[in-house]
DRENKOLTOR-308545 format. One record per residue (C-alpha): residue in one letter; y, x, z. Coordinates in steps of 0.001 Angstrom, whole numbers, padded with zeros to 6 digits, always signed. Each point is the difference from the previous one (the first is absolute). Example, Ala and Ser with C-alpha at 12.3 -4.5 7.8 and 13.67 -1.06 7.14 Angstrom:
# DRENKOLTOR-308545
a-004500+012300+007800/s+003440+001370-000660/
//
This chain:
# DRENKOLTOR-308545
x+037961+070158+159424/x-000944-003487-000883/x+002049-002085-002373/x-001998-003321+000344/x-001617-001106+003035/x-002705-002837-000358/x+000577-002546+002992/x-002806+000422+002403/x-001276-003598-000331/x-000395+000249-003741/x-002813+002702+000731/x-002192-002683+000669/x-000073-000885-003704/x-001531+003282-001032/x-001485+001533+003180/x-002799-002492+000411/x-003842-000163-000465/x+000430-000674-003776/x+001498+003560-000322/x-003210+001443+001166/x-001818-001285-003043/x+002140+002077-002206/x+001122+002910+002395/x-002725+000438+002562/x+000973+002913+002483/x-003865+000442+000682/x-000473+000855-003615/x+003292+001800-000749/x+000528+002127+003050/x-003583+001585+000778/x+000322+002828-002731/x+003379+001247+001820/x-000380-000988+003604/x-002539+001459+002224/x-000685-000421+003955/x+002258+001852+002198/x+002812+000206-002520/x+003723-000868+000540/x+001045-002502-002646/x+003549-001295-000802/x+000440-003187-001716/x+003615-000405-001148/x+001464-003560-000685/x-003305-001246+001985/x+001046-003554-000101/x-002354-002235+002076/x-002536+002834+000002/x-002686-000630-002617/x-000205+003794-000736/x+000960+001227+003528/x-002795-002042+001519/x-002654+000985-002749/x+000895+003658+000783/x-000347-000593+003816/x-003431-001146-000675/x-000955+003248-001754/x+001871+002540+002189/x-001857-001064+003099/x+001059+000628+003504/x+000739+003584-000536/x+002520-000744-002859/x+003349-001678-000199/x+001885-002178-002467/x+003855+000058+000112/x+001033-003195-001625/x+003767+000260-001214/x+002191-002939-000904/x+003550-000806-000020/x-000363-003242+001819/x-001027-000287+003523/x-001013-003609-000242/x-002731+000936-002639/x-001096+002848+002209/x-000545-002457+002867/x-002118-002262-002390/x-002112+003179-000846/x-000618+000803+003565/x-001148-003554+000699/x-002348+000264-002967/x-001315+003349+001138/x-000777-001192+003502/x-001832-002956-001508/x-002668+002272-001804/x+000074+002599+002672/x+001826+002932-001405/x+003307-000266+001508/x-000520+003185+002029/x-000496+001932-003095/x+003439-001112-001466/x+003447+001296+000970/x+002773-002046-001458/x+003170+001590-001015/x+003277-001831-001142/x+001655+002285-002388/x+003784+000035-000964/x+001473-001038-003308/x+000588+003727-001020/x-003072+001748+001618/x-003607-000524+001016/x+000822+001839+003255/x-003550+001442+000315/x-000476+003807+000094/x-003505+000387+001551/x-002561+001420-002365/x-002293-002351-001789/x-003086+000299-001979/x+000454-002905-002481/x+002996-002362-000935/x-000276-003320-001925/x+002953-001967-001355/x-001179-003305-001714/x+002696-002061-001858/x+003037+001544+001513/x+001266+003319-001644/x+001852-002166-002733/x+001996-001602+002878/x+001329+003293+001018/x+003544+001138-001417/x-000702+003759+000660/x-003659+000338-000982/x+000563+003882+000163/x+001085-000169+003686/x-003112-002030+000813/x-002262+002330-001967/x+001389+003050+001740/x-000496-001560+003429/x-003592-000802-000744/x-000532+003429-001537/x+001362+001577+003429/x-002256-002271+002206/x-003219+000735-002066/x-002353+002706+001224/x-000909+002768-002610/x-002570-001697-002414/x+001123-003315+001287/x+000110-002971-002504/x+002398-002794-000810/x-001030-003238-001569/x+002828-001662-001889/x-000943-003545-001459/x+002486-002107-001705/x-000361-003593-001445/x-000503+000322-003738/x+001717-003440-000593/x+003204+001322+001656/x+000127+003818-000490/x-000220+001241-003704/x-002009+002833-001222/x+003148+001973-000622/x+001476-000534+003450/x-003322+000847+001617/x-000044+003426-001955/x+003449+000476+001168/x-001221-000037+003627/x-002921+002343-000731/x+002489+002382-001641/x+002153-000017+002903/x-003008+000459+002283/x-000894+003086-002060/x+003470+001182+000505/x-000140+000047+003804/x-003287+001724-000041/x-002849-002520-000441/x-002767+000505-002603/x-001677-002991-001765/x-003609-000234+001471/x-001308-003011-001697/x+000862-003462-001350/x-002252-002698+001836/x-000462-003353-001536/x+001448-002521+002528/x+000181-003436-001507/x+003392-001123-001121/x+001589+003266+000890/x+001123+003352-001195/x-001348+002466+002230/x-000228+003755+000648/x-001355+002294+002495/x+002369+003047+000697/x-001017+003098+001655/x+002108+002296+002213/
//
Protein backbone atom coordinates (compact mmCIF):
# COMPACT_ATOMS: atom_id res chain seq x y z
CA UNK A 1 0.00 0.00 0.00
CA UNK A 2 2.83 2.42 0.81
CA UNK A 3 5.23 3.64 -1.84
CA UNK A 4 7.43 5.71 0.49
CA UNK A 5 8.14 5.13 4.15
CA UNK A 6 9.55 7.96 6.19
CA UNK A 7 12.34 6.64 8.45
CA UNK A 8 11.11 6.45 12.05
CA UNK A 9 13.84 8.77 13.35
CA UNK A 10 12.88 11.51 10.88
CA UNK A 11 9.46 11.74 12.56
CA UNK A 12 11.10 13.73 15.36
CA UNK A 13 11.48 16.62 12.91
CA UNK A 14 7.74 17.01 12.32
CA UNK A 15 6.10 15.29 15.29
CA UNK A 16 7.21 17.69 17.98
CA UNK A 17 5.77 20.42 20.24
CA UNK A 18 6.05 23.05 17.49
CA UNK A 19 3.59 21.09 15.37
CA UNK A 20 0.91 21.56 18.03
CA UNK A 21 1.08 25.29 17.36
CA UNK A 22 -0.10 24.70 13.79
CA UNK A 23 -2.02 21.43 14.09
CA UNK A 24 -3.30 21.12 17.63
CA UNK A 25 -5.24 17.89 18.23
CA UNK A 26 -7.07 19.54 21.15
CA UNK A 27 -8.59 21.99 18.67
CA UNK A 28 -8.95 19.78 15.58
CA UNK A 29 -10.43 16.58 17.03
CA UNK A 30 -13.24 17.64 19.45
CA UNK A 31 -15.87 18.28 16.76
CA UNK A 32 -15.50 14.62 15.68
CA UNK A 33 -14.18 12.63 18.65
CA UNK A 34 -16.32 12.10 21.76
CA UNK A 35 -15.94 10.14 25.01
CA UNK A 36 -16.45 6.40 24.57
CA UNK A 37 -15.67 6.35 20.84
CA UNK A 38 -13.36 3.98 19.02
CA UNK A 39 -10.94 5.99 16.89
CA UNK A 40 -8.39 4.80 14.34
CA UNK A 41 -5.35 6.96 13.54
CA UNK A 42 -3.75 5.74 10.31
CA UNK A 43 -0.09 6.55 9.78
CA UNK A 44 -0.04 7.65 13.40
CA UNK A 45 3.69 8.31 13.60
CA UNK A 46 4.81 9.15 17.11
CA UNK A 47 1.26 9.77 18.23
CA UNK A 48 0.39 13.45 18.22
CA UNK A 49 -3.19 12.70 17.12
CA UNK A 50 -3.44 9.26 18.78
CA UNK A 51 -2.56 10.74 22.16
CA UNK A 52 -4.85 13.72 21.53
CA UNK A 53 -7.73 11.38 20.69
CA UNK A 54 -6.99 9.17 23.72
CA UNK A 55 -7.37 12.18 25.99
CA UNK A 56 -10.84 12.78 24.54
CA UNK A 57 -12.25 9.23 24.31
CA UNK A 58 -11.66 8.62 28.01
CA UNK A 59 -11.43 5.28 29.76
CA UNK A 60 -14.52 3.95 27.97
CA UNK A 61 -13.02 4.65 24.53
CA UNK A 62 -10.20 3.23 22.46
CA UNK A 63 -7.69 4.56 19.96
CA UNK A 64 -6.20 2.16 17.44
CA UNK A 65 -2.87 3.66 16.36
CA UNK A 66 -1.82 2.16 13.01
CA UNK A 67 1.60 2.51 11.44
CA UNK A 68 3.89 0.52 9.19
CA UNK A 69 6.91 0.73 11.50
CA UNK A 70 7.03 -1.03 14.85
CA UNK A 71 9.81 1.26 16.09
CA UNK A 72 7.60 4.33 15.69
CA UNK A 73 4.75 2.54 17.49
CA UNK A 74 7.16 1.80 20.36
CA UNK A 75 7.95 5.53 20.63
CA UNK A 76 4.20 6.30 20.62
CA UNK A 77 3.62 3.82 23.49
CA UNK A 78 6.39 5.45 25.51
CA UNK A 79 4.91 8.92 24.92
CA UNK A 80 1.41 7.71 25.78
CA UNK A 81 2.64 6.17 29.05
CA UNK A 82 4.31 9.45 29.96
CA UNK A 83 0.99 11.33 29.74
CA UNK A 84 -1.12 8.56 31.28
CA UNK A 85 -3.19 7.44 28.28
CA UNK A 86 -1.37 4.28 27.16
CA UNK A 87 -4.24 2.10 28.44
CA UNK A 88 -6.57 3.82 25.94
CA UNK A 89 -4.33 3.17 22.93
CA UNK A 90 -3.81 -0.10 21.09
CA UNK A 91 -0.97 -0.03 18.58
CA UNK A 92 -1.18 -2.02 15.38
CA UNK A 93 1.67 -2.58 12.95
CA UNK A 94 0.04 -2.79 9.53
CA UNK A 95 1.36 -4.48 6.43
CA UNK A 96 2.63 -2.71 3.34
CA UNK A 97 -0.53 -3.59 1.40
CA UNK A 98 -3.25 -3.62 4.06
CA UNK A 99 -4.25 -1.94 7.29
CA UNK A 100 -5.20 -5.29 8.77
CA UNK A 101 -7.85 -3.76 11.03
CA UNK A 102 -11.40 -4.95 10.63
CA UNK A 103 -13.13 -3.95 13.85
CA UNK A 104 -15.79 -1.25 13.61
CA UNK A 105 -14.70 2.28 14.48
CA UNK A 106 -16.54 5.56 14.92
CA UNK A 107 -13.90 7.88 13.52
CA UNK A 108 -10.74 7.60 11.44
CA UNK A 109 -8.06 10.20 10.85
CA UNK A 110 -5.17 10.17 8.41
CA UNK A 111 -2.76 13.09 8.63
CA UNK A 112 -0.10 13.60 5.96
CA UNK A 113 -0.10 10.03 4.71
CA UNK A 114 -2.67 9.28 2.00
CA UNK A 115 -0.35 10.73 -0.65
CA UNK A 116 2.25 8.11 0.38
CA UNK A 117 -0.02 5.23 -0.59
CA UNK A 118 0.34 3.72 -4.06
CA UNK A 119 -3.20 2.30 -4.06
CA UNK A 120 -5.29 4.96 -2.34
CA UNK A 121 -8.50 3.31 -3.53
CA UNK A 122 -7.63 0.17 -1.57
CA UNK A 123 -6.90 2.27 1.53
CA UNK A 124 -10.17 4.18 1.18
CA UNK A 125 -12.10 0.92 0.74
CA UNK A 126 -10.52 -0.52 3.89
CA UNK A 127 -11.33 2.61 5.89
CA UNK A 128 -14.90 2.60 4.56
CA UNK A 129 -15.36 -1.03 5.58
CA UNK A 130 -14.12 -0.32 9.16
CA UNK A 131 -16.31 2.72 9.78
CA UNK A 132 -19.64 2.28 11.48
CA UNK A 133 -22.65 3.73 9.63
CA UNK A 134 -22.52 7.50 10.07
CA UNK A 135 -18.81 7.31 10.94
CA UNK A 136 -16.44 10.02 9.77
CA UNK A 137 -13.01 10.01 8.16
CA UNK A 138 -10.78 13.08 8.46
CA UNK A 139 -8.18 13.25 5.69
CA UNK A 140 -5.56 15.98 5.92
CA UNK A 141 -2.68 16.36 3.50
CA UNK A 142 0.18 18.88 3.48
CA UNK A 143 -0.71 21.71 1.08
CA UNK A 144 2.96 22.35 0.28
CA UNK A 145 3.32 18.76 -0.94
CA UNK A 146 -0.11 17.69 -2.25
CA UNK A 147 -1.65 19.79 -5.01
CA UNK A 148 -5.30 20.81 -5.03
CA UNK A 149 -5.77 18.58 -8.09
CA UNK A 150 -4.27 15.54 -6.40
CA UNK A 151 -6.34 16.12 -3.26
CA UNK A 152 -9.50 16.41 -5.37
CA UNK A 153 -8.62 13.10 -7.03
CA UNK A 154 -8.47 11.52 -3.56
CA UNK A 155 -11.90 12.97 -2.74
CA UNK A 156 -13.29 11.71 -6.07
CA UNK A 157 -12.00 8.21 -5.32
CA UNK A 158 -13.48 8.40 -1.83
CA UNK A 159 -16.86 9.22 -3.34
CA UNK A 160 -16.55 6.25 -5.71
CA UNK A 161 -16.03 3.86 -2.78
CA UNK A 162 -19.07 5.19 -0.93
CA UNK A 163 -17.99 8.24 1.07
CA UNK A 164 -19.83 11.54 1.01
CA UNK A 165 -18.05 14.85 1.55
CA UNK A 166 -19.28 16.22 4.89
CA UNK A 167 -17.11 19.31 5.34
CA UNK A 168 -13.74 20.86 4.59
CA UNK A 169 -12.28 22.03 7.89
CA UNK A 170 -9.53 24.62 7.96
CA UNK A 171 -6.34 23.01 9.20
CA UNK A 172 -3.23 25.12 8.87
CA UNK A 173 -0.89 24.23 5.99
CA UNK A 174 -3.23 21.45 4.90
CA UNK A 175 -5.87 20.39 2.45
CA UNK A 176 -8.48 18.67 4.58
CA UNK A 177 -11.84 16.99 4.27
CA UNK A 178 -14.20 15.10 6.53
CA UNK A 179 -15.83 12.19 4.73
CA UNK A 180 -19.04 10.56 5.92
CA UNK A 181 -19.91 6.90 5.55
